[in-house]
N, C-alpha and C positions, 0 to 999 in steps of 0.2 A: 473276486479277491481270493477265494479258495483254490481256484485253478492256478493263479499267480503263485500262491504259497506252495502249491504241489509242483509247480514248473521250477521253482527255486530250490525245492528239496531234491527233485530229480537231478538238477544241475550239480547240486552240491556233491552228489556221489557220482557224477559224470555220466548219468544215464541220459545220453543226448536224445535218443529217440523219445523217451518218456518226456523229457523237458519240451520238445517240439509238440508232441501230442497234447500235453496238458495245457501248453500256452495256446495251442489251437482251439481247444475246447473252450477255454476262457474267451477267446476272440469271437467264437461263434455265439456267445451269449450277448453280443452287442453291448459291451461295456461302456461306461462312461469314458470319455477321452483320456483322462489321467491313467485309469486303469488299462486302457488300450495301449497306450504308450508303454507302460511297464511290461505288458505281455509281449508286445513286438520287440522290446528290448531283450526279454529272455530268448525269443527265437533267434535273434541276431546272435547273441552270445553263444548259443548252442550251435548255430549254423558255422560259426568261425571254428570251433573245435572239431566239427564233422562236416566238412565242406561238400558233403553229398547233397546238401539242400541249397545248392547256390542260387537257384531261380527264386526260392522263397527269401533267401538271404538279401538279394539285391533289392527286391521289391519292398521288404520290410525296412531295409536300411534307408532307401530313398524316402519312403514315407516318414520315417522317424527324423531324418536330418531336416525334414521340411516342418515337422510338427512338435517334436520334442524341445523343451528349452535347452538353448545352447549351454554347454558345460554341465549338463545333468547327466546322471548315470545312463539313462536310456539313450541319450544323444551320443555319448562316448561309445556305448555298444554299437550304435548305428555306424559311426565313422569307422570303427574297427572293422565291422562286417563289410562296409561299402569298400574300403580300401583293399581288404582281402579278396572280395569277389572281383574288384576292378583288376587286380593283378592276375587272377585266375582266368578271367575272360579276355586278357590281353588288352583292355582298355586303358593302358598306362597313361594316354594322353589326358584322361580324367583325373589322374592322381594329384598333380600339383595344386589344382583348385581346391580339392577337399583338404589336402594337407596344410594349404595357406590358411584355412579357417583356424586351424589349431593355434596360430600366432595371435589370433584375435580374441580367442575365448578365454574367459576366466572360468576355472572350475568352480561349480557349486561346492560348499564345504563338504558335504557328504559324498561328493563325487571325485575328490582329489585322488584317491587311489585308482579308481577306474580311468580317470583322464590321464593318470601318469602312464598307464599301459598303452593308452591311445597315442600319447606323444612319443613313447619309445617305438611303438610300430611305425609311426609316421617318420621318425628320424632314420630308422632302418630302411624304409622303402626309399627315402631320398638318397641314402647311401647306396642302395641297390641299383638305382637309376643312375649312379655316378655324380650326384649332386652333393658332395661332401660339404661344400661351403654353406649350402642352404640347410643341411642336416645339422651343422654345427651352429648355425643361427637358431634353430628351432631347439637345439640342446640347451643354449644359453636361456631360452625362454623357459624351458622346462626347469632348469636349475633355479631360476627366479621364483617359480612356483613352489619348488621344494623348500627353498630357503625361507619363504614366507610362512611355512607351516611349522618351522622349528623341528622339534622332535615329536610333534603330536601325530604326525601321519606316517607311521612306519612303512606302510605299503609304498607311499610315494618314495620314501628313502631306499627301500629295496629295489624299486624299478630304476631310480637314479643310479645306485652303485652298480646294478646289472648293466645299464647302458654305458657308463664310463668304463667298466671293467672290459667290456667288449670293444669299444670304440677308441679307447685311449692310445692303443698301439698303432692302429692303422690311420685314424683321423688326426691324431695329435702327436704322433710318434713319440709316445710316453709310455713305454711298457711298464715302468715302475708304478705309475699312478693306476695302470690297469690292474696290476697285482693288488695293490692297496684297497682299491674299491671291490675287487673280486672277493677279498678276504673279508671285507665289511659285510658282504651279503649273509655269510653264515650266522654272525650274531643276531641280525634282524630275523633270519629265518628260525633261530632258536626261540626268539621272543613271541613272534607271531604264529609259529607252529605249522607253516605250510608255505 
């Protein structure tokens, strides 16, 4: 658990190498499954930011997608890492199946912010692959999640406004809506501080 805390602290200051090393030291201690899942999640999170560890990222992500509870923070970290690694390795045929999981998963209450980023990334990947209609369907699912949290989950609202701000003009031909949502990001940023 101390290595997990050290890994989280290193990630908080974006020391990605230290995040990976500290999580690896924790994994070397043969931790119980719940702690193993959290440590693997930290390695996935760090590897997305510094894609130099793609081989570690994919193995960790695939294990977590099988073992972490769906909709949990580690599961969201795994899906993000898997999707990023899949794009980087050119395995785009594997993406639709992993993104389809996002339509079926309800985020755990503590994971709504992390799952929001996972949904945003999934939508952008669908758009990148030219599947705007599928991206819009997932966007609607995301909005339902954001709506259900009210104003309690500012990080989810932040990612929602970011998504709409970027997509509204090209996916919905509504640049005014894009501007309104882009402006809303600043107010949330001022409250959450990052």
